[in-house]
C-alpha positions as CSV (number, residue, x, y, z in Angstrom):
1,M,120.6,172.4,83.6
2,L,123.4,174.0,81.6
3,V,123.0,177.2,79.6
4,I,125.7,178.4,77.3
5,A,125.4,182.0,76.2
6,N,127.0,182.3,72.7
7,W,127.4,186.1,72.3
8,K,128.7,185.6,68.8
9,A,129.5,189.1,67.5
10,Y,126.5,190.8,69.1
11,V,128.7,192.2,72.0
12,G,131.6,194.4,71.0
13,E,132.0,196.9,73.8
14,L,133.8,195.9,77.0
15,S,131.3,197.9,79.2
16,R,128.4,195.9,77.8
17,A,130.2,192.6,78.2
18,K,131.0,193.5,81.9
19,A,127.3,194.3,82.5
20,L,126.2,191.0,81.0
21,L,128.8,189.2,83.1
22,A,127.5,190.9,86.3
23,S,124.0,189.9,85.4
24,A,125.1,186.3,84.8
25,K,126.9,186.2,88.2
26,R,123.7,187.4,90.0
27,L,121.7,184.7,88.1
28,S,124.2,181.9,89.0
29,S,124.1,182.8,92.6
30,R,120.3,182.6,92.7
31,T,119.6,179.6,90.6
32,R,120.8,176.0,90.1
33,T,121.4,176.5,86.4
34,R,125.0,176.4,85.4
35,I,125.9,179.4,83.2
36,V,128.7,179.5,80.6
37,L,129.5,182.6,78.7
38,A,131.1,182.6,75.2
39,P,132.3,186.1,74.5
40,P,134.2,187.3,71.5
41,A,137.8,186.2,71.8
42,P,139.4,189.6,72.5
43,L,137.1,190.1,75.6
44,L,137.5,186.6,77.1
45,G,140.7,187.2,79.1
46,T,139.6,190.4,80.6
47,L,136.2,189.0,81.7
48,S,137.6,185.8,83.1
49,A,140.4,187.5,85.1
50,G,139.9,187.1,88.8
51,N,136.5,185.4,88.3
52,K,135.5,183.5,91.4
53,S,131.8,183.0,90.6
54,R,130.1,179.9,89.3
55,V,130.0,181.4,85.8
56,A,132.4,179.7,83.4
57,F,133.7,180.8,80.0
58,A,133.8,179.2,76.6
59,A,135.7,179.8,73.3
60,Q,133.3,180.4,70.4
61,D,135.7,178.3,68.3
62,V,139.4,177.2,68.3
63,S,141.9,176.9,65.5
64,A,142.4,173.6,63.7
65,D,146.1,174.1,64.2
66,T,148.2,174.1,67.4
67,G,150.3,177.1,66.5
68,G,152.7,178.5,64.0
69,A,152.3,180.9,61.0
70,H,148.6,181.2,61.1
71,T,147.7,184.9,61.4
72,G,144.4,185.6,63.0
73,E,144.0,182.1,64.5
74,A,143.5,181.5,68.2
75,T,144.6,178.0,69.4
76,A,142.9,175.9,72.0
77,A,146.0,176.5,74.2
78,A,145.5,180.3,73.9
79,Y,141.9,180.0,74.9
80,A,142.7,177.8,77.9
81,A,145.3,180.3,79.0
82,A,142.8,183.1,78.7
83,G,140.4,181.4,81.1
84,A,138.1,179.3,78.9
85,S,136.9,176.0,80.3
86,Y,134.7,175.0,77.3
87,A,134.9,175.3,73.5
88,I,132.0,175.5,71.0
89,L,133.0,173.5,68.0
90,G,131.3,172.7,64.7
91,H,128.8,175.5,65.0
92,S,126.6,175.8,61.9
93,E,128.0,179.3,61.2
94,R,131.6,177.9,61.3
95,R,130.6,175.0,59.1
96,A,129.0,177.4,56.6
97,L,132.4,179.2,56.4
98,G,134.2,175.9,55.5
99,D,134.6,173.8,58.6
100,T,134.3,170.2,57.3
101,D,133.6,167.2,59.5
102,A,137.4,166.5,59.4
103,V,138.3,170.0,60.5
104,V,135.8,169.8,63.4
105,A,137.4,166.5,64.5
106,Q,140.8,168.2,64.5
107,K,139.5,171.0,66.6
108,L,137.8,168.6,69.0
109,A,141.1,166.8,69.6
110,H,143.0,170.1,70.2
111,A,140.4,171.3,72.7
112,L,140.5,168.1,74.7
113,A,144.3,168.1,74.7
114,Q,144.2,171.5,76.4
115,G,141.6,170.4,79.0
116,L,138.7,172.3,77.4
117,V,135.3,170.7,77.5
118,P,134.1,170.5,73.8
119,V,130.6,171.5,72.9
120,L,130.1,169.6,69.6
121,C,127.4,171.2,67.5
122,V,125.4,169.0,65.1
123,G,122.3,169.5,63.1
124,E,120.7,169.4,59.7
125,R,120.3,172.4,57.3
126,E,116.8,171.2,56.2
127,R,114.4,168.6,57.6
128,D,113.2,166.3,54.8
129,R,110.2,164.0,55.1
130,E,112.3,161.0,54.2
131,G,114.4,161.4,57.3
132,R,117.7,161.8,55.6
133,Y,118.5,164.5,58.2
134,L,119.0,161.7,60.7
135,S,121.8,160.2,58.7
136,L,123.5,163.6,58.6
137,V,123.4,164.0,62.3
138,R,124.7,160.5,62.7
139,E,127.6,161.2,60.3
140,Q,128.5,164.4,62.1
141,L,128.6,162.6,65.5
142,T,130.5,159.6,64.1
143,S,133.2,161.6,62.2
144,A,133.9,163.8,65.2
145,L,134.0,161.1,67.9
146,T,135.5,158.1,66.2
147,P,139.1,159.5,66.1
148,L,139.0,160.0,69.9
149,Q,139.9,157.6,72.6
150,M,136.9,156.2,74.5
151,K,137.7,158.2,77.6
152,E,137.8,161.4,75.5
153,R,134.5,160.7,73.8
154,S,132.9,160.7,77.3
155,Q,134.0,164.3,77.9
156,V,132.1,165.8,74.9
157,I,128.9,167.7,75.2
158,V,126.6,167.6,72.2
159,A,124.5,170.6,71.1
160,Y,121.8,169.9,68.6
161,E,121.2,173.0,66.5
162,P,119.0,172.5,63.4
163,V,120.1,175.2,61.0
164,W,116.6,175.7,59.6
165,A,115.4,176.7,63.1
166,I,117.9,179.5,63.7
167,G,116.6,183.0,63.4
168,K,113.0,181.9,63.8
169,T,110.6,183.1,66.4
170,A,109.9,180.8,69.4
171,A,106.6,179.8,67.8
172,D,108.2,178.7,64.6
173,A,111.2,176.9,66.0
174,L,111.4,173.2,66.8
175,N,108.6,171.9,68.9
176,P,109.1,169.8,72.1
177,N,108.0,166.5,70.6
178,D,110.4,166.7,67.7
179,L,113.2,167.7,70.0
180,A,112.4,164.8,72.3
181,E,112.7,162.4,69.3
182,M,116.0,163.9,68.2
183,T,117.4,163.8,71.8
184,L,116.6,160.0,71.9
185,Y,118.2,159.5,68.5
186,I,121.4,161.3,69.5
187,H,121.7,159.2,72.6
188,K,121.1,156.1,70.5
189,V,124.0,157.0,68.2
190,L,126.2,157.9,71.2
191,A,125.4,154.5,72.7
192,E,127.2,153.0,69.6
193,L,130.2,155.3,70.1
194,L,130.7,155.5,73.8
195,P,131.6,152.8,76.3
196,G,129.1,151.3,78.7
197,K,126.5,153.7,80.0
198,S,128.6,156.8,79.2
199,S,126.2,157.8,76.4
200,A,123.3,158.2,78.9
201,R,125.5,160.6,80.9
202,T,126.5,162.7,77.9
203,P,124.7,166.1,78.1
204,V,122.7,167.0,75.1
205,L,121.8,170.7,74.6
206,Y,119.6,172.4,72.2
207,G,120.3,175.6,70.2
208,G,118.0,177.2,67.6
209,S,115.8,180.2,68.3
210,V,115.9,179.6,72.1
211,E,114.1,182.4,73.9
212,A,112.4,182.9,77.3
213,E,109.1,182.2,75.6
214,N,109.9,178.6,74.6
215,A,112.8,177.5,76.9
216,R,110.7,176.0,79.6
217,A,108.4,174.1,77.2
218,L,111.4,172.7,75.3
219,A,113.2,171.6,78.5
220,G,110.2,170.1,80.2
221,A,109.2,167.7,77.5
222,S,112.4,166.8,75.6
223,G,114.9,165.3,78.0
224,I,117.6,167.8,77.1
225,D,120.2,168.9,79.6
226,G,120.3,172.6,78.7
227,F,120.6,175.1,75.9
228,L,123.1,176.8,73.6
229,V,121.6,180.3,73.4
230,G,122.4,182.9,70.7
231,H,120.9,186.3,70.3
232,A,118.8,186.1,73.5
233,S,121.9,185.7,75.5
234,A,123.1,189.2,74.5
235,D,120.1,190.8,76.1
236,P,120.4,190.8,79.9
237,D,116.6,191.0,80.5
238,S,115.7,188.2,78.0
239,F,118.5,186.0,79.2
240,A,117.6,186.5,82.9
241,R,114.0,185.5,82.2
242,L,115.1,182.4,80.2
243,V,117.4,181.2,83.1
244,K,114.8,181.9,85.8
245,D,112.2,180.0,83.8
246,L,114.5,176.9,83.9
247,S,115.0,177.0,87.6
């Protein structure tokens, strides 16, 4: 099981970030769950320096450019140099700020070129009764993966995060049956885009109001390989309970 803790901008103090890292290290030594932390960019290098634990680090995003006169941007190369092993790309909050499918595809290619494992986020804003949201998820997967070489496509992790489920309580978020159906659908689309049996080995994560209260139920009945956790990952007690429930 893989759990990626997306701290977003919830964590701004280095002391708090170090405390969360220490908690994650203890969890990783006591469970089989793989933990990846995605801190704000300015904290990543400090946290990853000298890290010898099983905890890995992710960039919350990367630039669509590889360098140059782009003030405020952080390239995939810079994140790799700072100690990141993963990169979260296409997150709904970045898409809301203007990241198109084409931009996400660029970022995906840059991350792979620097040896980062891309975590490609896909998901619908609304779930309609006619099932048009399935076409949207297919389009997001296809546009991101098609420009890549077959070998590169096999290195991508997919994170399903329905926008409508974000910010809800555990009781109001996606139920296990619906998640199981979407997981199967994502693997079906991946089977059309990846060589051989690679699609079956592609990890599919879920993100969207993931908390200790619903993580075990979602994991046990859906066939997912882990979670992309938002606000709950910035609370050491809540995150610890979530990880322990998955072990």
